N, C-alpha and C positions, 0 to 999 in steps of 0.2 A: 634630503632634508626627510627628518624621520617623523612621519605627519601621523596622527590617529585623528580618527573621525569617528564623533560618534553617530552610530547610523549607518549612514553611505548606501543603503540598496533602493530609494524612495528618491525620486526623483530628483533636487536640488543635492543630495548626497551621493547616488548613481552620478549626475555629472560630475561632480567633485574629483570623486575616483576616477573617470576615466581622463578626466583634464591633468592630476597631478601623476596619474602611473605615465602619457604623453609624454609630461616633463622629467620624466625619472625620479620621481621623489619615491621613497620606502614608505609603504602606505599599510598602516591596519586600523581595521575595522574595530569597534566593539558595538556590540547589539546581539540583540533578542535570538538573533538566526531565525526567525518569523515572517519576514518581508522577503520574496524574491533571494531565498538561500542558493541557488542556484546560479546566481550572479557572481563574476571575478573570483573562480574557483581557486584562482595563483595569486591571490592576494592573502595575506595575513587577517584570519577572521577570529575574534575572541568574541565566544559569547556568555550573556547575563543580564542582568537585568539592571535597573542605573535604580534604583529605588533597590536597595539593599543585598545586593548579589554583584559587586564590583573587585571580585575576588581573583576572577583574570587578569585586569589589570594590574595587581601587586609586582613591584619588582621592575615595571616597567617603564624606560625613561622618554621622551620626544620632544624634539623640538619647537611642535606646537601642536596644539590640539583644535578641532574644528567640531564645534556644538551645535547639530540639525537638527534638535529634538528634544531642548528644554523649554516645558509646557509649565514645572510648579517649581515654586522655588523651592520649599524643601530639599526634593530628588536630584535641582542641580547642584544644592547646597553639596552632598553629598560628594557628586563627580567632583568641583572645584577644590574641595577641602581634599580629596585625596589626591590632586595632581596639580596641586600648586606647587610641589616641590619636584614636580615628574617631570614638569613640560616648559618649556620657555615661553608660550605664549598660547592664550586662549582666545580664540575667535566663538565669539556667539551669535548667532544667526536668531533675532529677535526680531522686530516687527516696526511699521511704522504707529499703528496698534498703540503704542504705549506712549505716547502725548498723550495729553490730560485735555488738550482746546486747540487742537488745531487751527491758524491764524489763516481767514483769506488771504491776508497780505502775503502768506509765504512761512514754513515752521521749518527752523533748523534746527540743528542738533543741540542747543543748549537751551528748547524751550522744556514748558514743564511736564513733568511726567505722570501720569494717572497714578491713582493707588486705591487700595480696598480697603471698603469702609470693619471690613472682615477681615485679617490677616491670614484666618485660618481656612480659608475660602482655597477648596484644590478643586473645584469642578470649574471645568472650560466651559466658558456660553460664550455668545457673543458681545453680551456685554462684561465678563469678566479676562478674556482673554489678551488684551491690552496691559491693564494693570500688573496679571499674573506674570509678562511678559516683561514689565519695568522690574516690578519684586526680581525675577530672576537675574536683572540683568546686575543689579546690585549686590547679588550673593557672589557674580562673576568677578566684581569690581571688588569688594570687599577681599577676595583672594588671591585675586592678581595683580591688581592694584593698574600701577603701569604699564604693565603685561596685558592685560584685557586690549581685545579690539572687537566692539560692540557694533553689529551688522543690521540696518533695520530695513529691510527691502518692504515696497508697496506688492501689487499681486505681484507673483515671480510666475513667468510663462515660457510655454516650450512644448515640444516633444516631450512625452511621459508623464507629462503633469496631469495626475491621480484624480482632482479637484473634478475636473472636466469644466470650468468654469469660463476661461480666456475660448476653449476648444472650440465651444458653442459656435462663436462668432465664424470660424471659417467652416467649420461644417453647415451651420446654416447657409452661409453665400453660398458652399456650392449644390445646396440644391435647387437655387435659383429661384424663380418667380418674385410675387411680392414679399419684401421685406423688411418684418416691423423693426424701422431703426429708434430707437430712445431718446426723447428730449430734444435738445437742441444739435444739430449737426455742430457747430463748434466750439460745444464746449469741453475744456481741457479734459484731460484723462491722463494717467499715472502708470505703466509699469513697465515688468525689465526680464529681458532673457534672461532664462535660466544660463544659459551659456555665458551671456558677459560677468552674471554674477557671480560663478565659478572660476572660472579664467583671473579678475580682479582680484578675488580675496586671495586664491594662489599668488596673484601679484603683490598682495599687500602683506602675507607673509615671508614670501621671500625678501622682501625688501625692509623686514621690522618694523612695518609698519604698527600705530597703535591706536586708541581711541574712537570714538563713535560715528560714523556715518550712516546718513539718509542716502540709500539705495535705488532709486529711481534715476528716470531722467529728470533734467531742470521742469521746471512748473512752464505751462504753457506751447511746451514742444511737442506732446501731442492732442489729437482732439479725437472726440469720435467720429466724425468725420471721415478723417484720414485712417483708424483703424479699420471702416467698415467700407472702403472705399478700396482698400488695401486687400481685404478678404474675397470685396467681386472681382477683383483683378486676379485672385489665385485659383477663381470657384471654377470647374467645368461646366456649369452651365449660367448660364442670362438670369440675373436677378437685377430687380428694381426696389432702391430702399426707399420705405415709408414712413416719413420720421411723426412720432406720435408724439405729442405734449405730455409734459408726465403726468398731469392732471389725469387725462384721458389713464395712461395706466393704473394711476391710482383707484382710480374710481372701480379700474376692472381687478385690483386686488395682486397686482402684480406683483412679484415676490422682489425686492430691490436686490441685487447684485447677485443671487442665485437664479433667479429665472430670467433675468437681461445680466450679463455678468459685465463692468465696470457701467452700471447705471444704478444710481440714487437719486431718490427727486431732490431737487435743489432746493425744496422750500425744507427738506426734512433737516434738521439741526445737527445729526450726524453727517449731512453733507459741507458742511462750513470749513471748509478749509481744507476738504479730505484730497483735491488732488491740486495744489500747489504746495507741497512739502519741497523745500530748498534741497540741492543736492552738491550746493558749490563744493562744500567740501571734498565730498567723495569724487568729482571731474575730477579736480586740480590731482587727487592723488590718483588718478591715471582710469580712472570707471571710462570707460567708452561703450555705446549702443548701434548695435546695429539696424541695418534700414528696417524699419516695417515689415515693410513686404517679405524680407527672409524670413521673418519668424513669423511670417502669419504662413508661409508657401512652406516651411520643413515642418509645420504643427499640422497643417492639414494633411502633409504627406501620410506624417505619422498616424495621425485620426483614422487614416483609410485602410490602415492595416490592422485596428480591431476588430473581434470577432464580430458577424453579422448581428448576432443575439447579445452581445453590450447593451446593459444598462447605464445609461449617461446619468448621470449623477447631476447635470446642472445643465440648464435652459431652457426655453420655455417651449411647451409640447406645440406640437403643429396643430393641433384643434383648438387651443386657446389663441395663439396666435391668428389664427385665420376668424375669428369671434372679435377680435377686439377689432384686427382690420375692416373689418365688412362694417363694423359701427361706428369706425371714425371714417371711414370713406364716404360712406351715405351720410353724415354728418354735416364732414367739411365739401 
């Protein structure tokens, strides 16, 4: 398969390139050449900018394109209009955030999508990210119709994750001691290993599949307790989980999702249905999930290779964690 990847050097894109080459596909990358340009020197790399500088793609044809970095509808429109007659299928990496009102009963791919009050907005924030992704999806479908593949993952995790979000938990367990664990142990969560996403995306393209897919494990398959016990099991130091209720974390001003990844106060309207997305369609199409312990162990092994002075981008600072635990244990 002649495969074009828009992006291809950061996290999911990087993993896609590795897996596609392992399968013998002819891979071409299009990006600005700014993120890890030293990766994949043997791969055909075209440089430009999705916003107005697509000349390097002129005259090229591909069996499929994977768009890993589309966030602004106007910019995605340029790519899909140029490629619609030159590419067989177009796989767009979207997000579960596209849904307007996730249901606690589980949201499938036919759920209502979010929209912007002002379609001219191009600033990506926590509030606009989902509606912008939904608008990008519409651009893809307008250009490719039934040749479009819309992939809606939740939190993608694993080695080389640049956000440091999921990675916080294996790292924190590795330090040992009393570990602040958020909310209810049995609360359901959803995330997906980057390698599972990449392998399955290639399976879809090789099988000529199209349509929209939620890319997460089924609701209830994972809990916060399952994750944190897996982290403790992979750690080099002994630790104990101290479960702190949502209201205590809110009182201490803990930043949901960033300071404590995969945690959102259950009373927060954003949390309504957030970890209950249905993925029957993707599972029926062959999506499989490796054991949590494998994801945790591999992520921790990679995290240990980071430089000692690396500035981690997510996670609760040790001093703040200690203060919250001191107050909580005193009160309880």
